[in-house]
C-alpha positions as CSV (number, residue, x, y, z in Angstrom):
1,M,-21.3,32.2,12.4
2,I,-19.8,31.9,8.9
3,S,-20.9,34.6,6.5
4,G,-19.9,36.1,3.2
5,S,-17.2,38.2,4.9
6,T,-15.6,35.3,6.8
7,R,-11.9,34.7,6.0
8,I,-11.6,31.0,5.1
9,I,-8.4,28.9,5.7
10,P,-8.8,25.5,4.0
11,I,-6.8,22.5,5.2
12,I,-6.4,20.4,2.0
13,G,-5.7,16.7,1.7
14,H,-7.2,13.5,0.3
15,P,-8.9,12.2,2.4
16,V,-9.4,14.8,5.1
17,A,-11.7,13.0,7.5
18,Q,-8.8,12.3,9.9
19,V,-7.6,15.9,10.3
20,V,-7.5,17.3,13.8
21,S,-6.4,20.9,13.2
22,P,-9.7,22.7,12.6
23,P,-11.0,22.6,16.2
24,A,-7.7,24.1,17.6
25,F,-7.6,26.8,14.9
26,N,-11.3,27.6,15.2
27,G,-11.2,27.7,18.9
28,A,-8.4,30.3,18.7
29,F,-10.3,32.4,16.2
30,A,-13.5,32.3,18.4
31,K,-11.5,33.2,21.5
32,E,-10.1,36.3,19.8
33,G,-13.4,37.2,18.2
34,M,-12.0,36.8,14.7
35,D,-14.4,36.3,11.7
36,S,-12.3,33.4,10.4
37,A,-12.7,29.7,10.0
38,M,-10.6,26.7,9.1
39,I,-12.4,24.1,7.0
40,P,-11.3,20.7,5.8
41,L,-11.3,20.5,2.1
42,D,-10.9,17.1,0.3
43,V,-8.9,17.8,-2.9
44,P,-8.0,14.8,-5.1
45,R,-4.6,15.0,-6.7
46,E,-6.1,15.8,-10.1
47,A,-7.9,18.8,-8.7
48,L,-4.9,20.4,-7.1
49,A,-4.1,22.8,-10.0
50,A,-7.6,24.2,-9.9
51,F,-7.3,24.7,-6.1
52,W,-4.1,26.7,-6.4
53,T,-5.8,28.9,-9.1
54,L,-8.7,29.5,-6.7
55,L,-6.4,30.3,-3.7
56,R,-4.5,32.8,-5.8
57,A,-7.7,34.6,-6.9
58,S,-10.0,34.4,-3.8
59,P,-10.0,37.6,-1.7
60,N,-11.2,35.9,1.5
61,M,-8.5,33.1,1.6
62,T,-5.3,34.2,3.3
63,G,-3.7,30.8,2.7
64,C,-4.1,27.2,3.5
65,S,-2.8,24.2,5.5
66,V,-1.7,21.1,3.6
67,T,-1.8,17.5,4.8
68,Y,-1.2,14.1,3.3
69,P,-0.7,13.4,0.4
70,H,-0.1,16.9,-1.0
71,K,2.9,18.3,0.9
72,R,5.5,17.6,-1.8
73,A,3.1,18.6,-4.6
74,A,2.4,21.9,-2.8
75,F,6.2,22.5,-2.6
76,D,6.3,22.4,-6.5
77,A,3.2,24.5,-6.9
78,V,4.1,27.6,-4.8
79,D,6.1,30.6,-6.0
80,S,8.6,30.8,-3.1
81,H,9.6,29.0,0.0
82,T,11.0,29.7,3.5
83,S,14.5,28.5,4.1
84,R,13.0,25.7,6.3
85,A,10.7,24.4,3.5
86,A,13.5,24.7,1.0
87,R,15.7,22.4,3.1
88,L,12.9,19.9,3.5
89,G,11.6,19.9,0.0
90,A,8.0,19.8,1.3
91,L,5.6,22.1,3.1
92,N,2.4,22.1,5.1
93,T,1.3,25.7,5.0
94,V,0.9,28.3,2.3
95,R,0.5,32.1,2.5
96,C,-1.1,34.0,-0.3
97,D,0.0,37.6,-0.9
98,A,-1.9,39.2,-3.8
99,G,-1.7,36.0,-5.8
100,H,1.9,35.1,-4.8
101,L,2.1,31.8,-2.9
102,T,4.8,31.2,-0.3
103,G,5.2,27.8,1.5
104,D,6.6,26.9,4.9
105,A,7.0,23.6,6.8
106,T,5.9,23.9,10.5
107,D,5.4,20.2,11.6
108,G,8.8,20.2,13.4
109,V,8.3,23.7,14.8
110,A,4.9,22.5,16.2
111,M,6.5,19.5,17.9
112,C,9.2,21.6,19.4
113,A,6.6,24.1,20.6
114,A,4.6,21.3,22.2
115,I,7.8,20.0,23.9
116,A,8.6,23.4,25.3
117,A,5.0,23.9,26.5
118,S,5.3,20.7,28.4
119,G,8.3,22.0,30.3
120,L,11.4,20.6,28.5
121,T,14.2,22.5,26.8
122,V,15.5,20.9,23.6
123,T,18.9,22.6,23.7
124,G,21.7,20.3,24.8
125,R,19.4,17.3,25.0
126,S,19.5,13.9,23.1
127,A,16.6,12.6,21.1
128,L,15.5,9.3,19.6
129,I,13.2,9.5,16.6
130,L,11.4,6.4,15.1
131,G,10.4,7.0,11.5
132,A,12.9,9.8,11.2
133,G,12.9,9.7,7.3
134,G,9.2,10.2,6.9
135,G,7.6,13.6,6.2
136,A,6.8,14.4,9.8
137,G,10.0,12.7,11.0
138,I,12.5,14.7,8.9
139,A,10.7,17.9,9.7
140,I,11.0,17.1,13.4
141,V,14.7,16.3,12.9
142,D,15.3,19.6,11.2
143,A,13.5,21.6,14.0
144,L,15.3,19.8,16.8
145,C,18.6,20.7,15.1
146,E,17.5,24.3,14.6
147,N,16.7,24.4,18.3
148,G,20.1,23.2,19.5
149,I,19.7,19.4,20.1
150,R,23.0,17.9,21.1
151,S,22.6,14.4,19.6
152,L,20.2,12.4,17.6
153,S,19.5,8.6,17.4
154,L,17.5,8.1,14.2
155,V,15.6,4.9,13.2
156,E,14.3,4.6,9.6
157,T,13.6,1.1,8.1
158,H,12.8,2.4,4.6
159,A,16.1,2.3,2.7
160,E,15.4,5.2,0.3
161,R,14.2,7.4,3.1
162,L,17.2,6.6,5.2
163,A,19.6,7.6,2.4
164,T,17.7,10.8,1.9
165,L,17.8,11.5,5.7
166,Q,21.6,10.9,5.8
167,S,22.1,13.2,2.8
168,F,19.9,15.9,4.4
169,L,21.9,15.8,7.7
170,T,25.2,15.9,6.0
171,K,24.2,18.9,3.9
172,N,22.4,20.9,6.6
173,W,23.3,19.8,10.1
174,A,26.8,18.3,9.9
175,G,27.7,19.7,13.4
176,V,25.0,17.6,15.2
177,E,26.1,14.2,16.6
178,V,24.0,11.5,14.9
179,D,23.8,7.7,15.0
180,F,21.2,5.3,13.6
181,E,20.6,3.1,16.6
182,L,17.5,2.4,18.7
183,K,18.7,3.4,22.1
184,P,17.6,5.5,25.1
185,A,17.5,9.3,24.9
186,D,16.2,12.3,26.8
187,I,13.4,12.9,24.3
188,V,11.7,9.8,22.6
189,I,9.5,10.6,19.6
190,N,7.3,8.2,17.6
191,A,7.0,9.7,14.1
192,T,5.4,6.6,12.5
193,T,1.8,5.6,12.3
194,L,2.2,3.0,15.0
195,G,-0.6,3.6,17.5
196,K,-3.4,4.5,15.0
197,N,-4.9,1.0,15.7
198,D,-5.6,-0.2,19.2
199,T,-3.9,-3.5,18.4
200,D,-0.6,-1.9,17.5
201,D,2.5,-2.9,19.4
202,S,4.4,-0.2,21.4
203,P,6.8,1.7,19.2
204,F,9.6,1.5,21.8
205,P,11.0,-1.3,24.0
206,E,10.9,-1.0,27.8
207,P,14.5,0.1,28.4
208,V,14.1,3.1,26.1
209,L,10.9,4.2,27.7
210,A,12.3,3.7,31.2
211,E,15.1,6.3,30.7
212,A,13.1,8.9,28.8
213,A,12.6,12.4,30.3
214,M,9.8,13.0,27.7
215,I,7.8,10.8,25.4
216,C,6.2,12.2,22.2
217,D,3.8,10.8,19.6
218,V,2.7,12.3,16.3
219,V,-0.3,10.0,16.1
220,T,-3.7,11.3,17.0
221,H,-6.2,9.0,18.6
222,R,-9.7,9.6,20.1
223,T,-9.0,7.7,23.3
224,G,-5.2,8.0,23.4
225,T,-2.5,5.8,22.0
226,R,-0.7,2.9,23.7
227,L,2.4,5.1,23.9
228,S,0.4,7.7,25.9
229,R,-0.8,5.1,28.3
230,E,2.8,3.8,28.7
231,A,4.0,7.3,29.5
232,L,1.2,7.8,32.0
233,A,2.0,4.5,33.8
234,R,5.7,5.7,34.2
235,N,4.7,9.2,35.2
236,I,6.8,10.6,32.2
237,P,5.7,13.9,30.6
238,F,3.9,13.1,27.3
239,V,3.3,15.1,24.1
240,S,0.5,13.8,22.0
241,G,-0.4,14.3,18.3
242,E,-3.1,16.6,19.5
243,D,-0.6,18.7,21.4
244,M,1.5,18.9,18.3
245,G,-1.7,20.0,16.4
246,R,-2.2,22.8,18.9
247,G,1.4,23.8,18.3
248,Q,0.6,24.3,14.7
249,V,-1.9,27.1,15.5
250,A,0.8,29.6,16.6
251,A,3.3,28.5,14.1
252,Q,1.0,28.8,11.0
253,R,-0.7,31.9,12.2
254,K,2.7,33.6,12.7
255,F,3.6,32.6,9.1
256,W,0.3,33.9,7.7
257,G,1.0,37.3,9.2
258,S,-0.2,39.4,12.1
259,D,-3.2,40.7,10.2
260,S,-4.2,37.2,9.1
261,P,-6.3,34.6,10.9
């Protein structure tokens, strides 16, 4: 039951009808008997400044989660960043300490946590990422590098994003072996929106799927994506967008602090 003493964690975006995080967070709060709740909050771009003012001032808001399209705007609005968020230039979670806002980026951390929970170690492996220059894609690239990935094959069709990705890797992860080819790898990750619609083509060709040790998808879908069905048909371990969402729970709660929701 939500009451006047409930600690509220908004997840802000525009729109927010598609967000899948609240059930996972609220399930964890309920399991631990915490008087806390995550609520989706639709915040248009022109109302962002007012939201940050409210977050700084409200005693019962520890922080917030941030989704599309506010991740880069949030980066500019907070007072400080973790080293991870600073590398990426975007964030998806904010902690409020007596009015001081600190931002972190946990999308990639959540994917790596979901991969680990499914039984695969990232260290020393190869990975193929489709849509590697997008917001989720580059965060996953960063987290894989942070967790000891051996080599990366990165696919990004947007020229500006590709240039940004190349610059990011040169600056931060020059020691990781990187190419820009669509080819088989141990871990295959779809970081695009392919799969949101039932009529979408498979993100990956048959030879890539056949050699994968694990297949991952950032897309959430009520009945499962085509990629999830392809993984099941091949008996290959699969990490879904929902699994990644559950990985956010531990990552963001750790950032908010041990005494926070």
